[in-house]
Structures are given as C-alpha cells and as structure tokens.
C-alpha positions, 0 to 999 in steps of 0.5 A: 768711783772716778776715772783715773786715766784712758785706755788707748787715744783718744777719739781725735786720734782716731779720725773723730773730728768732732772727738764729742761722740766716740767709743771710748774706755777708761780705767776706774779707780778700783781697777775696773773700766768703763766703756763708752759705746753704742747701746745694743742690748736689744739688738744682741741680747738673743745672739749671746752664746748659752755659756754667757748671761747678762744680769738685768742691769747690765747692757751690751755696748759695741765698741769699735775694733780700732778703739779696743785695738788702740787700747790694747798696750795701755791694758795691765797684764794683771 
C-alpha cells in the first residue's frame, strides 16, 4: 500500500507554521483514503449513533473542518 497523492492543500497553506503536525488526507494506490488526525476513539466511541459501528481495529480520528473543505475539490465524484 502506498500514498499516491495528497487530497487538498498542504498544511502550510492551511496556516500551519511548522507543517509537521497537521491533519491531512491522502489517496492510496488502491483507491482508499488515509487520514491523519487527532485520535479520539475513547472520547467519541460512546457517541456513535445506533446505526454506526467501529471494528476493534478501527479508530475514530478528528480532522479539522478546514482540512476536509479544502480537500473537497480533489475528491473524485466516483
């Protein structure tokens, strides 16, 4: 599995001075997406709605609103 490209703009373009510790979204070579965000599984697991579930190997991560909005233009329609 390899990262093919960033989805959205680099952290520096979203105001990160260091560019080192910011949320990010990447497209993988298999078509899936990888997200760098703040781990929040313990905090949000009990907040999932009844029709949502998380497998033991999955984690809930927070990605800033700006990161996703700035990634929107790069997301494929299908």
